[in-house]
N, C-alpha and C positions, 0 to 999 in steps of 0.2 A: 506494501499499500504505499509506493514510494511518494506515487502521485497525490495523496490526499494529504501528507504532509508537504509536500513542494505546495500546493496550494492554503494550505495555514498556515504557510510563512508568509505569505502575502500581504504588505501592509498598503496601504492609501496609493503612499507615493511610489512606491514600487509596481503598484497596478498601471498608477497613470505611465511610467515606462514601457510597463510591457503592451499598455494601448498606443502608445506614440511608436514602438517598434513594430506593433503590428501592421499600422496603416502605413508607415514607410517599405517596410518589407514588401507588403502586397505592389506598392509602387513599382520596387526595383524587380518583383517578378512580373510583372507588365512590360517594363521596359525591356528586363533580360528573355524575358520568355521562359523562366525557368519556375517550374510548376512548382519544387521545393520550396523555393519563397514563400509562396500562399498557404503551403503549411505550416513552415515556422509562422504565419501571420496568425492562422487561426490556432496555432500549439498555444503564441503567445496568448488567447485569450481565452483558452481554456485553462491555462495556468492561471489569469487576472482574475477567473471567477468571480466576477461582477464585483469587486472589491475597491471598482470605484465609487459603487452606491447608488448611481441611478444608472439602470439598464440604456434607458438613450443613447447614450456615450458607448457603448458596446454595437450597438444596432447602427451609429454611427460608420461604426468602424466596416463592421460587416457590411455595410453598404459598398463603400468603399474596395476591401480585401474580392467581394464576390464580384464587382464590376471586374476589380482588375485578375480574377480566375477567368472568368468568362472569357478576356479577350486570347487568352492561351489556348484554351481547352471549351470545347463547345458544352460541356456537361462536368459543368465545377462543382456540382449539389453533390457527389462522391470523395471530396475531400472534407466538403462539409460531414458529411456522415460519416467519414471516418475517423474525425478528430472526434466527434462528438463523443464514439464508443471509448475514448481515453478521459473525456471531460467530466466534472463532478456533473450530479443532476440538472443541476439549474442551468447550467451550460451546456449540455445536451441538448434539453429542450430548447433554449432559447435557437440553438443552428438550427433543429428540425423542425421550428416552428417558422422561423427565419426561409426555409425553404418554401414555403405554404405560402408565403405572399404572392400576394398575382400583380403588384407593378414588380415582380424581377427586369422585365425588360427595359426599364426607368428607374434602378433601383437609383442609382446616381445623384438624380436629381430630386427622387423622392426624399433621401438622407442630407439634402441640400448638398453636394459636393458640387463642382462645374470642372468639366476637361479643360484645360488651357494647354495649345498647341505651345512647344518649344522648340528652337532653332533643330536639336537632334533627338527631339523627343517628347513623350507624354510628361504633363503635369497634373497636377491635380489640389484645387483650391476649396476649401468650405465656408461655408459661409456668403453673405453679398459680398458684395463686392461693387464699388465705385470707381 
């Protein structure tokens, strides 16, 4: 039960680091087309285990991760389900329920993200831009 122990050691501050890592890893996955980085993103969320105290923060991250994963593989649900199996009960349910959303084809916008074109790669910003 090492997984349970690791999740129990996550403080609020560590949780935010894991969420930041999850988002950055997803973007790197899209840029390099590396599926391993998608799994790293989802694993970071599994370890974070909702310790940021507001599930909406996890949902925003999941929106970006799903979008980036979809740019690599037509069936990103495979990775979500795989990580759900090693997650705690709450995150496992979150991952599985996320896949049931009716707006997955527009999840980037639904979660407040915007794709921006950069000279040699893609980037993402969250929130309103002026």
